[in-house]
Every structure is written in structure tokens, then in C-alpha cells.
N, CA, C and O atoms as a printed pandas DataFrame, in Angstrom:
     atom_number atom_name residue_name chain_id  residue_number  x_coord  y_coord  z_coord
0              1         N          MET        A               1   14.542   10.143   -5.819
1              2        CA          MET        A               1   14.242    8.727   -4.850
2              3         C          MET        A               1   14.464    9.392   -3.313
3              4         O          MET        A               1   15.527    9.692   -2.769
4              5         N          SER        A               2   13.036    9.519   -2.788
5              6        CA          SER        A               2   14.231    9.329   -0.747
6              7         C          SER        A               2   15.146    7.990   -0.876
7              8         O          SER        A               2   15.181    6.967   -1.561
8              9         N          ASP        A               3   16.037    8.747    0.445
9             10        CA          ASP        A               3   16.915    7.719    1.030
10            11         C          ASP        A               3   15.285    6.492    1.749
11            12         O          ASP        A               3   15.191    5.541    0.973
12            13         N          SER        A               4   14.634    6.433    2.435
13            14        CA          SER        A               4   13.921    5.930    3.020
14            15         C          SER        A               4   12.878    4.776    1.688
15            16         O          SER        A               4   12.747    3.562    1.846
16            17         N          LEU        A               5   12.346    5.485    0.611
17            18        CA          LEU        A               5   12.009    4.816    0.021
18            19         C          LEU        A               5   13.197    3.361   -0.968
19            20         O          LEU        A               5   12.926    2.179   -1.184
20            21         N          ALA        A               6   14.500    4.193   -1.343
21            22        CA          ALA        A               6   15.538    3.648   -1.842
22            23         C          ALA        A               6   15.517    2.434   -0.834
23            24         O          ALA        A               6   15.404    1.407   -1.504
24            25         N          ALA        A               7   15.585    2.132    0.595
25            26        CA          ALA        A               7   15.708    1.386    1.404
26            27         C          ALA        A               7   14.154    0.657    1.424
27            28         O          ALA        A               7   14.239   -0.526    1.752
28            29         N          PHE        A               8   13.167    0.980    1.226
29            30        CA          PHE        A               8   12.037    0.424    0.804
30            31         C          PHE        A               8   12.340   -0.697    0.100
31            32         O          PHE        A               8   12.451   -1.854    0.505
32            33         N          ARG        A               9   12.503   -0.106   -1.337
33            34        CA          ARG        A               9   13.091   -1.151   -2.282
34            35         C          ARG        A               9   13.603   -2.102   -2.524
35            36         O          ARG        A               9   13.456   -3.100   -3.229
36            37         N          ALA        A              10   14.770   -1.367   -1.305
37            38        CA          ALA        A              10   15.858   -2.666   -1.475
38            39         C          ALA        A              10   15.570   -3.620   -0.511
39            40         O          ALA        A              10   16.516   -4.337   -0.185
40            41         N          SER        A              11   14.595   -3.792   -0.021
41            42        CA          SER        A              11   14.133   -4.878    1.358
42            43         C          SER        A              11   13.435   -5.599    0.691
43            44         O          SER        A              11   13.099   -6.623    1.285
44            45         N          LEU        A              12   12.920   -5.451   -0.724
45            46        CA          LEU        A              12   12.167   -5.892   -1.193
46            47         C          LEU        A              12   12.504   -7.554   -1.687
47            48         O          LEU        A              12   11.786   -8.553   -1.719
48            49         N          ALA        A              13   14.247   -7.269   -2.121
49            50        CA          ALA        A              13   14.916   -8.626   -2.035
50            51         C          ALA        A              13   15.128   -9.886   -0.815
51            52         O          ALA        A              13   15.699  -10.956   -1.028
52            53         N          ALA        A              14   14.535   -9.469    0.451
53            54        CA          ALA        A              14   14.259   -9.858    1.803
54            55         C          ALA        A              14   13.325  -11.177    1.144
55            56         O          ALA        A              14   12.786  -11.293    0.043
56            57         N          ALA        A              15   13.400  -12.216    2.470
57            58        CA          ALA        A              15   12.264  -12.946    2.111
58            59         C          ALA        A              15   11.047  -12.406    3.184
59            60         O          ALA        A              15   10.053  -13.130    3.225
60            61         N          ALA        A              16   11.046  -11.413    3.898
61            62        CA          ALA        A              16   10.485  -10.748    4.822
62            63         C          ALA        A              16   10.172   -9.506    5.063
63            64         O          ALA        A              16   11.208   -8.910    5.358
64            65         N          PRO        A              17    9.188   -8.754    5.087
65            66        CA          PRO        A              17    9.769   -7.319    5.261
66            67         C          PRO        A              17   10.236   -6.930    6.412
67            68         O          PRO        A              17   10.147   -7.835    7.241
68            69         N          PRO        A              18   10.668   -6.031    6.794
69            70        CA          PRO        A              18   11.747   -5.162    7.570
70            71         C          PRO        A              18   11.040   -5.371    9.210
71            72         O          PRO        A              18    9.829   -5.187    9.087
72            73         N          GLU        A              19   11.249   -5.558   10.074
73            74        CA          GLU        A              19   10.345   -5.558   11.034
74            75         C          GLU        A              19    9.716   -4.080   12.158
75            76         O          GLU        A              19    9.061   -4.252   13.186
76            77         N          ASN        A              20   10.091   -2.863   11.660
77            78        CA          ASN        A              20    9.634   -2.307   12.120
78            79         C          ASN        A              20    8.522   -1.488   10.991
79            80         O          ASN        A              20    8.357   -0.270   10.921
80            81         N          LEU        A              21    8.100   -2.143   10.475
81            82        CA          LEU        A              21    7.198   -1.629    9.094
82            83         C          LEU        A              21    5.918   -1.006   10.036
83            84         O          LEU        A              21    6.061   -1.314   11.219
84            85         N          SER        A              22    4.893   -0.325    9.803
85            86        CA          SER        A              22    3.609   -0.142    9.835
86            87         C          SER        A              22    3.043   -1.633    9.464
87            88         O          SER        A              22    3.803   -2.523    9.082
88            89         N          LEU        A              23    1.926   -1.778    9.583
89            90        CA          LEU        A              23    1.186   -3.312    9.406
90            91         C          LEU        A              23    0.498   -2.646    7.334
91            92         O          LEU        A              23    0.182   -3.441    6.449
92            93         N          ALA        A              24    0.480   -0.964    7.176
93            94        CA          ALA        A              24   -0.068   -0.288    5.673
94            95         C          ALA        A              24    1.142   -0.776    5.235
95            96         O          ALA        A              24    1.023   -1.497    4.244
96            97         N          LEU        A              25    2.426   -0.607    5.694
97            98        CA          LEU        A              25    3.649   -0.205    4.904
98            99         C          LEU        A              25    4.312   -2.220    4.156
99           100         O          LEU        A              25    4.952   -2.818    3.291
100          101         N          GLN        A              26    3.506   -2.334    5.338
101          102        CA          GLN        A              26    3.587   -4.066    5.151
102          103         C          GLN        A              26    2.815   -4.441    4.051
103          104         O          GLN        A              26    3.349   -5.012    3.100
104          105         N          ALA        A              27    1.524   -4.169    4.068
105          106        CA          ALA        A              27    0.740   -5.275    2.779
106          107         C          ALA        A              27    1.349   -4.213    1.850
107          108         O          ALA        A              27    1.861   -4.935    0.995
108          109         N          LEU        A              28    1.660   -2.722    1.420
109          110        CA          LEU        A              28    2.337   -2.233    0.121
110          111         C          LEU        A              28    3.759   -3.139    0.022
111          112         O          LEU        A              28    4.193   -3.046   -1.126
112          113         N          TRP        A              29    4.437   -3.808    0.695
113          114        CA          TRP        A              29    5.328   -5.075    0.851
114          115         C          TRP        A              29    5.218   -5.793    0.073
115          116         O          TRP        A              29    5.671   -5.944   -1.061
116          117         N          PHE        A              30    4.285   -6.507    0.980
117          118        CA          PHE        A              30    3.740   -7.987    0.381
118          119         C          PHE        A              30    2.980   -7.821   -1.678
119          120         O          PHE        A              30    3.211   -8.600   -2.603
120          121         N          ASP        A              31    2.038   -6.432   -1.705
121          122        CA          ASP        A              31    2.214   -6.301   -2.795
122          123         C          ASP        A              31    3.120   -6.299   -4.242
123          124         O          ASP        A              31    3.000   -6.704   -5.398
124          125         N          ALA        A              32    4.253   -5.462   -3.271
125          126        CA          ALA        A              32    5.648   -5.250   -4.302
126          127         C          ALA        A              32    5.691   -6.595   -5.138
127          128         O          ALA        A              32    5.581   -6.866   -6.334
128          129         N          LYS        A              33    5.927   -7.404   -3.834
129          130        CA          LYS        A              33    5.996   -9.062   -3.651
130          131         C          LYS        A              33    5.347  -10.247   -4.558
131          132         O          LYS        A              33    5.628  -11.420   -4.802
132          133         N          GLY        A              34    4.145   -9.153   -4.998
133          134        CA          GLY        A              34    3.397  -10.090   -5.932
134          135         C          GLY        A              34    2.083  -11.003   -5.120
135          136         O          GLY        A              34    1.471  -11.918   -5.672
136          137         N          ASP        A              35    1.870  -10.604   -3.949
137          138        CA          ASP        A              35    1.673  -11.468   -2.336
138          139         C          ASP        A              35    0.222  -10.515   -2.444
139          140         O          ASP        A              35    0.208   -9.663   -1.556
140          141         N          TRP        A              36   -0.713  -10.486   -3.131
141          142        CA          TRP        A              36   -2.074   -9.218   -3.078
142          143         C          TRP        A              36   -2.718  -10.232   -1.996
143          144         O          TRP        A              36   -2.952   -9.620   -0.954
144          145         N          GLU        A              37   -3.078  -11.611   -1.925
145          146        CA          GLU        A              37   -3.997  -12.147   -0.446
146          147         C          GLU        A              37   -2.595  -11.762    1.002
147          148         O          GLU        A              37   -3.075  -12.626    1.737
148          149         N          ALA        A              38   -2.281  -11.615    1.226
149          150        CA          ALA        A              38   -1.304  -11.551    2.477
150          151         C          ALA        A              38   -1.166   -9.257    2.478
151          152         O          ALA        A              38   -1.293   -8.458    3.406
152          153         N          ALA        A              39   -0.928   -9.089    1.276
153          154        CA          ALA        A              39   -1.186   -7.290    1.228
154          155         C          ALA        A              39   -2.410   -7.426    2.169
155          156         O          ALA        A              39   -2.333   -7.371    3.396
156          157         N          HIS        A              40   -3.671   -7.630    1.378
157          158        CA          HIS        A              40   -5.056   -7.132    1.442
158          159         C          HIS        A              40   -5.534   -7.261    3.519
159          160         O          HIS        A              40   -5.905   -6.549    4.452
160          161         N          ARG        A              41   -5.210   -8.517    3.236
161          162        CA          ARG        A              41   -5.267   -9.552    5.118
162          163         C          ARG        A              41   -4.214   -7.718    6.151
163          164         O          ARG        A              41   -4.491   -7.134    7.198
164          165         N          LEU        A              42   -3.450   -7.563    5.447
165          166        CA          LEU        A              42   -2.770   -6.697    6.223
166          167         C          LEU        A              42   -3.751   -5.042    6.336
167          168         O          LEU        A              42   -4.399   -4.515    7.240
168          169         N          ALA        A              43   -3.489   -4.733    5.201
169          170        CA          ALA        A              43   -4.450   -3.736    4.638
170          171         C          ALA        A              43   -5.833   -3.427    5.569
171          172         O          ALA        A              43   -6.209   -2.351    6.033
172          173         N          GLN        A              44   -6.535   -4.955    5.683
173          174        CA          GLN        A              44   -7.345   -4.882    6.420
174          175         C          GLN        A              44   -7.279   -4.435    7.923
175          176         O          GLN        A              44   -7.947   -3.539    8.439
176          177         N          ALA        A              45   -6.007   -5.520    8.736
177          178        CA          ALA        A              45   -5.793   -5.204   10.060
178          179         C          ALA        A              45   -5.591   -3.834   10.464
179          180         O          ALA        A              45   -5.884   -3.549   11.625
180          181         N          GLU        A              46   -5.078   -2.813    9.594
181          182        CA          GLU        A              46   -4.794   -1.398   10.254
182          183         C          GLU        A              46   -5.837   -0.633   10.059
183          184         O          GLU        A              46   -5.698    0.381    9.375
184          185         N          GLU        A              47   -7.063   -0.958   10.607
185          186        CA          GLU        A              47   -8.075   -0.108   10.684
186          187         C          GLU        A              47   -7.613    1.420   10.407
187          188         O          GLU        A              47   -6.454    1.585   10.786
188          189         N          GLY        A              48   -8.181    2.549    9.869
189          190        CA          GLY        A              48   -8.269    3.541    9.604
190          191         C          GLY        A              48   -7.175    4.521    8.545
191          192         O          GLY        A              48   -6.194    3.969    8.046
192          193         N          GLY        A              49   -7.362    5.469    8.375
193          194        CA          GLY        A              49   -6.414    6.345    7.220
194          195         C          GLY        A              49   -5.572    5.081    6.637
195          196         O          GLY        A              49   -6.043    4.165    5.964
196          197         N          ASP        A              50   -3.911    5.275    7.141
197          198        CA          ASP        A              50   -3.470    4.935    6.550
198          199         C          ASP        A              50   -3.503    3.222    5.960
199          200         O          ASP        A              50   -2.684    2.878    5.108
200          201         N          GLY        A              51   -4.253    2.496    6.365
201          202        CA          GLY        A              51   -4.658    0.796    6.154
202          203         C          GLY        A              51   -5.668    1.380    5.400
203          204         O          GLY        A              51   -5.504    0.822    4.315
204          205         N          ASP        A              52   -6.419    1.989    5.294
205          206        CA          ASP        A              52   -8.058    2.504    4.610
206          207         C          ASP        A              52   -7.291    2.806    2.826
207          208         O          ASP        A              52   -7.536    2.183    1.793
208          209         N          TRP        A              53   -6.231    4.111    3.065
209          210        CA          TRP        A              53   -5.540    3.735    1.649
210          211         C          TRP        A              53   -5.221    2.700    0.943
211          212         O          TRP        A              53   -5.604    2.263   -0.142
212          213         N          VAL        A              54   -4.345    2.321    1.838
213          214        CA          VAL        A              54   -3.731    1.114    1.012
214          215         C          VAL        A              54   -4.538   -0.163    0.632
215          216         O          VAL        A              54   -4.199   -1.013   -0.192
216          217         N          HIS        A              55   -5.691   -0.138    1.401
217          218        CA          HIS        A              55   -6.734   -0.991    1.461
218          219         C          HIS        A              55   -7.400   -0.567   -0.457
219          220         O          HIS        A              55   -7.666   -1.308   -1.403
220          221         N          ALA        A              56   -7.435    0.696   -0.313
221          222        CA          ALA        A              56   -8.317    1.621   -2.054
222          223         C          ALA        A              56   -7.206    1.108   -2.775
223          224         O          ALA        A              56   -7.524    0.340   -3.683
224          225         N          TYR        A              57   -6.268    1.271   -2.658
225          226        CA          TYR        A              57   -5.353    0.903   -3.517
226          227         C          TYR        A              57   -4.825   -0.530   -4.368
227          228         O          TYR        A              57   -4.217   -0.796   -5.405
228          229         N          LEU        A              58   -5.552   -1.336   -3.088
229          230        CA          LEU        A              58   -5.291   -2.857   -3.638
230          231         C          LEU        A              58   -6.612   -3.440   -4.403
231          232         O          LEU        A              58   -6.860   -4.350   -5.194
232          233         N          HIS        A              59   -7.268   -2.478   -3.770
233          234        CA          HIS        A              59   -8.976   -2.796   -4.202
234          235         C          HIS        A              59   -9.018   -2.521   -5.885
235          236         O          HIS        A              59   -9.676   -3.229   -6.647
236          237         N          ARG        A              60   -8.179   -1.339   -6.328
237          238        CA          ARG        A              60   -7.630   -0.418   -7.302
238          239         C          ARG        A              60   -6.821   -1.597   -8.224
239          240         O          ARG        A              60   -7.204   -1.852   -9.365
240          241         N          ARG        A              61   -5.863   -2.164   -7.712
241          242        CA          ARG        A              61   -5.260   -3.066   -8.133
242          243         C          ARG        A              61   -5.744   -4.484   -8.646
243          244         O          ARG        A              61   -5.190   -5.140   -9.528
244          245         N          GLU        A              62   -6.743   -4.796   -8.019
245          246        CA          GLU        A              62   -7.508   -5.820   -8.572
246          247         C          GLU        A              62   -8.304   -6.047   -9.256
247          248         O          GLU        A              62   -8.692   -7.177   -9.554
248          249         N          GLY        A              63   -9.082   -4.116  -10.000
249          250        CA          GLY        A              63   -9.859   -4.114  -10.538
250          251         C          GLY        A              63  -11.240   -3.949  -10.164
251          252         O          GLY        A              63  -12.072   -3.944  -11.071
252          253         N          ASP        A              64  -11.629   -3.808   -8.924
253          254        CA          ASP        A              64  -12.436   -3.806   -8.199
254          255         C          ASP        A              64  -12.738   -2.589   -7.928
255          256         O          ASP        A              64  -12.594   -2.248   -6.754
256          257         N          LEU        A              65  -13.183   -1.698   -8.801
257          258        CA          LEU        A              65  -13.027   -0.293   -8.867
258          259         C          LEU        A              65  -14.096    0.573   -7.592
259          260         O          LEU        A              65  -13.745    1.557   -6.942
260          261         N          GLY        A              66  -15.239   -0.031   -7.518
261          262        CA          GLY        A              66  -16.507    0.328   -6.455
262          263         C          GLY        A              66  -15.913    0.056   -5.371
263          264         O          GLY        A              66  -16.099    1.021   -4.629
264          265         N          ASN        A              67  -15.068   -1.009   -4.663
265          266        CA          ASN        A              67  -14.637   -1.413   -3.939
266          267         C          ASN        A              67  -13.349   -0.152   -3.418
267          268         O          ASN        A              67  -13.009    0.565   -2.476
268          269         N          ALA        A              68  -13.121   -0.408   -4.327
269          270        CA          ALA        A              68  -11.772    0.706   -4.097
270          271         C          ALA        A              68  -12.377    2.388   -3.811
271          272         O          ALA        A              68  -11.736    3.166   -3.105
272          273         N          GLY        A              69  -13.396    2.690   -4.326
273          274        CA          GLY        A              69  -14.107    3.922   -4.259
274          275         C          GLY        A              69  -14.517    4.114   -2.501
275          276         O          GLY        A              69  -14.438    5.096   -1.763
276          277         N          TYR        A              70  -14.841    3.118   -2.331
277          278        CA          TYR        A              70  -15.347    3.123   -0.963
278          279         C          TYR        A              70  -14.232    3.405    0.172
279          280         O          TYR        A              70  -14.386    4.165    1.128
280          281         N          TRP        A              71  -12.926    2.544   -0.160
281          282        CA          TRP        A              71  -11.929    3.007    0.396
282          283         C          TRP        A              71  -11.472    3.526    0.363
283          284         O          TRP        A              71  -10.413    3.440    0.986
284          285         N          TYR        A              72  -11.865    4.959   -0.630
285          286        CA          TYR        A              72  -10.811    5.812   -1.005
286          287         C          TYR        A              72  -11.520    6.874    0.184
287          288         O          TYR        A              72  -11.029    7.447    1.157
288          289         N          ARG        A              73  -12.773    6.842   -0.334
289          290        CA          ARG        A              73  -13.489    7.751    0.546
290          291         C          ARG        A              73  -13.413    7.374    2.291
291          292         O          ARG        A              73  -13.683    8.304    3.050
292          293         N          ARG        A              74  -13.100    6.215    2.809
293          294        CA          ARG        A              74  -12.752    5.812    4.558
294          295         C          ARG        A              74  -11.606    6.655    4.705
295          296         O          ARG        A              74  -11.547    7.447    5.645
296          297         N          ALA        A              75  -10.548    6.540    3.728
297          298        CA          ALA        A              75   -9.497    7.238    3.883
298          299         C          ALA        A              75   -9.366    8.774    3.720
299          300         O          ALA        A              75   -8.400    9.393    4.167
300          301         N          GLY        A              76  -10.230    9.260    3.162
301          302        CA          GLY        A              76  -10.204   10.759    2.758
302          303         C          GLY        A              76   -9.205   11.296    1.765
303          304         O          GLY        A              76   -8.561   12.345    1.730
304          305         N          LYS        A              77   -9.283   10.159    0.899
305          306        CA          LYS        A              77   -8.312   10.065   -0.154
306          307         C          LYS        A              77   -9.102   10.613   -1.362
307          308         O          LYS        A              77  -10.316   10.599   -1.160
308          309         N          PRO        A              78   -8.674   11.156   -2.730
309          310        CA          PRO        A              78   -9.504   11.194   -3.752
310          311         C          PRO        A              78   -9.073    9.961   -4.607
311          312         O          PRO        A              78   -7.981    9.500   -4.276
312          313         N          VAL        A              79   -9.573    9.467   -5.419
313          314        CA          VAL        A              79   -9.659    8.152   -6.098
314          315         C          VAL        A              79   -8.540    8.652   -7.055
315          316         O          VAL        A              79   -8.532    9.648   -7.779
316          317         N          ALA        A              80   -7.405    7.497   -6.824
317          318        CA          ALA        A              80   -6.361    8.148   -7.809
318          319         C          ALA        A              80   -6.530    7.638   -9.643
319          320         O          ALA        A              80   -7.098    6.600   -9.983
320          321         N          LYS        A              81   -6.021    8.442  -10.429
321          322        CA          LYS        A              81   -6.234    8.509  -11.715
322          323         C          LYS        A              81   -4.631    8.660  -12.073
323          324         O          LYS        A              81   -4.400    9.206  -13.152
324          325         N          VAL        A              82   -3.338    8.175  -11.178
325          326        CA          VAL        A              82   -2.247    7.819  -11.582
326          327         C          VAL        A              82   -2.315    6.280  -12.245
327          328         O          VAL        A              82   -3.309    5.554  -12.233
328          329         N          SER        A              83   -0.749    5.904  -12.941
329          330        CA          SER        A              83   -0.719    4.399  -13.110
330          331         C          SER        A              83   -0.661    3.741  -11.380
331          332         O          SER        A              83   -0.701    4.414  -10.350
332          333         N          LEU        A              84   -0.574    2.494  -11.480
333          334        CA          LEU        A              84   -0.429    1.471  -10.435
334          335         C          LEU        A              84    0.724    1.945   -9.657
335          336         O          LEU        A              84    0.790    2.395   -8.513
336          337         N          GLU        A              85    1.335    1.801  -10.274
337          338        CA          GLU        A              85    2.879    1.925  -10.002
338          339         C          GLU        A              85    2.959    3.171   -9.597
339          340         O          GLU        A              85    3.235    3.113   -8.399
340          341         N          ASP        A              86    2.854    4.496   -9.999
341          342        CA          ASP        A              86    3.306    5.456   -9.451
342          343         C          ASP        A              86    2.192    6.134   -7.775
343          344         O          ASP        A              86    2.397    7.116   -7.062
344          345         N          GLU        A              87    1.150    5.133   -7.717
345          346        CA          GLU        A              87    0.234    5.216   -6.626
346          347         C          GLU        A              87    0.805    4.669   -5.519
347          348         O          GLU        A              87    0.588    5.042   -4.367
348          349         N          TRP        A              88    1.834    3.420   -5.992
349          350        CA          TRP        A              88    1.964    2.193   -4.478
350          351         C          TRP        A              88    3.635    3.656   -4.668
351          352         O          TRP        A              88    4.386    3.682   -3.693
352          353         N          THR        A              89    3.797    4.124   -5.235
353          354        CA          THR        A              89    5.291    5.010   -4.766
354          355         C          THR        A              89    4.952    6.086   -3.732
355          356         O          THR        A              89    5.546    6.191   -2.660
356          357         N          ALA        A              90    3.546    7.197   -4.297
357          358        CA          ALA        A              90    3.317    8.108   -3.864
358          359         C          ALA        A              90    2.892    7.706   -2.265
359          360         O          ALA        A              90    3.320    8.385   -1.331
360          361         N          ILE        A              91    1.974    6.488   -2.041
361          362        CA          ILE        A              91    1.749    5.889   -0.728
362          363         C          ILE        A              91    3.011    5.623   -0.014
363          364         O          ILE        A              91    3.291    6.211    1.031
364          365         N          ALA        A              92    3.770    4.753   -0.559
365          366        CA          ALA        A              92    4.890    4.567    0.190
366          367         C          ALA        A              92    5.836    5.806    0.584
367          368         O          ALA        A              92    6.554    6.021    1.560
368          369         N          ASN        A              93    5.541    6.518   -0.564
369          370        CA          ASN        A              93    6.805    7.840    0.147
370          371         C          ASN        A              93    5.518    8.958    1.151
371          372         O          ASN        A              93    5.948    9.965    1.715
372          373         N          ALA        A              94    4.484    8.707    1.210
373          374        CA          ALA        A              94    3.819    9.410    2.348
374          375         C          ALA        A              94    3.957    8.847    3.524
375          376         O          ALA        A              94    4.407    9.387    4.534
376          377         N          LEU        A              95    3.440    7.381    3.372
377          378        CA          LEU        A              95    3.644    5.966    4.580
378          379         C          LEU        A              95    5.159    6.570    5.182
379          380         O          LEU        A              95    5.186    6.884    6.372
380          381         N          LEU        A              96    6.053    6.682    4.590
381          382        CA          LEU        A              96    7.861    6.501    4.978
382          383         C          LEU        A              96    8.174    7.751    5.573
383          384         O          LEU        A              96    9.060    7.798    6.426
384          385         N          GLY        A              97    7.325    9.146    5.101
385          386        CA          GLY        A              97    7.898   10.211    5.533
386          387         C          GLY        A              97    8.581   10.668    6.371
387          388         O          GLY        A              97    8.879   11.862    6.340
């Protein structure tokens, strides 16, 4: 696990996400905390690649695979075939990159 991913995971113990995170990373943070609504709102607010990728993941988590597919296409990403946990980690690693 990268140092930045370890720090991101450690930040989940706090009541709020670190201030320096992009909207897409904030969305992943709230998802990890179990707040799908906040995560979805933040992913929608970041139009474009990163936000669209997280948006796709969130709809996949929700079980809305048709909607997820739309957002994967918008993000230019293939539909994930790995576990939700593995996808969350892959997105977080890419965005923390």
C-alpha cells in the first residue's frame, strides 16, 4: 500500500475528510464512511473524468449497473469486474497518484 493510500485510509478515523482532497477523493472518503448520499453528491459536483469514474463506482455499489455503465463510458473506463473494495482501492490509488 502506498504511503498516500495509507494516509488516506487513516484519515477515515476523522469526522471530516482532509481539506486538500479533490471532490472525487472526498466522494470516495464519504463512501468508505458509509455515506453514499454525500459521496454521490460530491462525485456529481466534479464533472469530468475523475468525478465520472467515482460516480460509476458508486452506482455499481448501489447495484444500478445500467447507470454505472453510462458513467464508466463517460469516464472512459472499462466496467469494473473486480470486487467493490478492490475497485475503491484502485480508484483511490489512481487519484492520489
